[in-house]
C-alpha positions in Angstrom: 0.0 0.0 0.0 2.9 2.4 0.6 4.5 3.0 -2.7 5.6 5.9 -4.9 7.4 6.5 -8.2 8.7 9.4 -10.2 7.5 9.8 -13.8 9.0 7.0 -15.9 10.8 5.5 -12.9 10.3 2.1 -11.3 7.9 1.8 -8.4 9.5 2.2 -5.0 8.0 0.5 -1.9 8.3 2.1 1.5 7.4 0.6 4.8 6.3 3.2 7.3 6.7 2.5 11.0 4.6 4.0 13.8 6.3 6.0 16.5 6.0 4.0 19.8 5.0 7.2 21.6 2.1 7.8 19.3 -1.2 7.5 21.2 -3.2 6.5 18.1 -3.9 2.8 17.6 -1.6 0.8 15.4 -4.6 -0.2 13.3 -8.3 0.6 13.0 -11.1 -1.9 12.6 -14.1 -0.9 10.5 -17.3 -2.8 9.8 -19.0 -2.0 6.5 -22.1 -2.9 4.6 -22.5 -2.3 0.9 -26.1 -1.8 -0.2 -26.5 -3.9 -3.4 -29.5 -1.7 -4.4 -27.9 1.8 -4.0 -24.2 1.1 -3.9 -24.1 3.1 -0.6 -21.7 2.1 2.1 -22.7 2.0 5.8 -19.6 2.1 8.0 -18.8 1.9 11.7 -15.3 2.1 13.2 -14.4 0.1 16.2 -12.8 1.3 19.4 -10.8 -1.8 20.3 -10.8 -5.1 18.5 -13.6 -6.6 16.3 -14.9 -9.2 18.7 -18.3 -11.0 18.7 -20.0 -8.5 20.9 -18.9 -5.6 18.6 -20.2 -7.7 15.6 -23.7 -8.1 17.2 -23.7 -4.4 18.0 -23.0 -3.7 14.4 -25.7 -6.0 13.2 -28.3 -4.3 15.5 -27.3 -1.0 14.0 -27.5 -2.4 10.5 -31.0 -3.6 11.2 -32.0 -0.1 12.2 -30.5 1.3 8.9 -32.2 -1.4 6.8 -35.5 -0.9 8.6 -35.3 2.9 8.0 -35.2 2.1 4.3 -38.4 0.1 4.6 -36.8 -3.3 4.2 -37.4 -6.3 6.4 -34.7 -8.7 5.2 -30.9 -8.2 5.3 -28.9 -10.7 3.3 -25.4 -10.7 4.8 -22.4 -11.9 2.7 -19.5 -12.6 5.1 -16.1 -14.1 5.2 -15.0 -16.6 7.9 -13.4 -14.1 10.2 -13.6 -15.4 13.8 -15.8 -12.5 14.9 -18.3 -13.4 12.1 -18.6 -17.1 12.7 -18.2 -17.3 16.5 -20.7 -19.3 18.6 -21.8 -16.0 20.2 -22.6 -14.4 16.8 -24.4 -17.5 15.5 -26.5 -17.7 18.7 -27.3 -14.0 18.5 -28.4 -14.4 14.8 -30.6 -17.3 15.6 -32.2 -15.5 18.6 -32.6 -12.3 16.7 -34.4 -14.0 13.8 -36.6 -15.9 16.2 -37.6 -12.7 17.9 -38.3 -11.0 14.5 -40.6 -13.9 13.6 -42.4 -13.7 16.9 -42.8 -10.0 16.6 -44.2 -10.4 13.1 -47.0 -12.5 14.4 -48.0 -9.6 16.7 -47.8 -7.1 13.9 -44.4 -5.6 14.8 -41.9 -5.0 12.1 -38.3 -6.2 12.3 -35.4 -7.1 10.1 -34.6 -10.7 9.5 -31.0 -11.5 8.8 -30.0 -14.2 6.3 -26.3 -14.9 6.7 -24.3 -16.3 3.7 -20.8 -17.3 4.7 -18.3 -17.3 1.9 -16.0 -20.3 1.3 -12.6 -19.9 3.0 -10.0 -17.8 1.1 -12.5 -16.4 -1.5 -12.9 -12.7 -0.9 -13.5 -12.0 -4.6 -17.0 -13.4 -4.1 -17.9 -10.5 -1.9 -18.8 -7.3 -3.8 -17.5 -5.1 -0.9 -13.9 -6.3 -1.2 -13.0 -4.3 -4.4 -14.5 -1.2 -2.7 -12.2 -1.7 0.3 -9.2 -2.1 -2.0 -9.9 1.0 -4.1 -10.7 3.0 -0.9 -7.4 2.1 0.7 -5.5 3.1 -2.4 -7.3 6.4 -2.7 -6.8 7.6 0.9 -3.2 6.6 1.8 -0.2 8.8 1.6 3.1 7.3 0.6 5.2 9.7 2.7 3.5 9.6 6.1 1.1 7.6 8.2 -2.3 9.2 8.7 -3.6 9.9 12.2 -6.7 7.8 13.3 -8.8 10.9 13.0 -7.6 11.7 9.4 -8.0 8.1 8.4 -11.6 7.9 9.6 -12.5 11.2 7.9 -10.9 10.2 4.6 -12.6 6.8 4.6 -16.0 8.4 5.2 -15.4 11.1 2.7 -14.3 8.6 0.0 -17.3 6.4 0.6 -19.7 9.3 1.0 -21.0 8.4 4.4 -21.2 10.1 7.8 -19.0 9.1 10.7 -21.3 7.1 13.0 -20.5 6.6 16.7 -17.7 4.2 17.4 -18.6 0.6 18.2 -17.0 -0.1 21.6 -15.7 -3.4 22.9 -17.2 -4.0 26.2 -14.8 -5.2 28.9 -16.2 -7.9 31.2 -16.0 -6.9 34.9 
């Protein structure tokens, strides 16, 4: 990702290192949904690591977004990241869909989630992956590392979405 070249010169790669005193995280996690209908991205950055609880928080938020568009089904195309396929997430999905079906019988609206897990090592089957690649290339700078704040803003600007509140990893007490 960190490369540069002068006109008619070979490409030079440069590995940038983060200053140990820098308070910004070494990496940022971001959940995203690409709407097949509109091409719009819905993004949420994560404070901490993308663990199962953060994933279910993201799914709840996505259901609100989808329901606001008048939809009642969310088809989810996912890779096999541990925070996508964990027992906690699968249990949450089953319980969520059961609750939506129960609510539908009483006339309440909800969003059912249909998860479709991709085969291992096949990201090209997910339509969001090329968006991530092009987005990364469009926002990086070859000569310096971006701050977390700059990175979040550039990602949201590139994808044309607002910065939503951070998803936060809950620490068990």
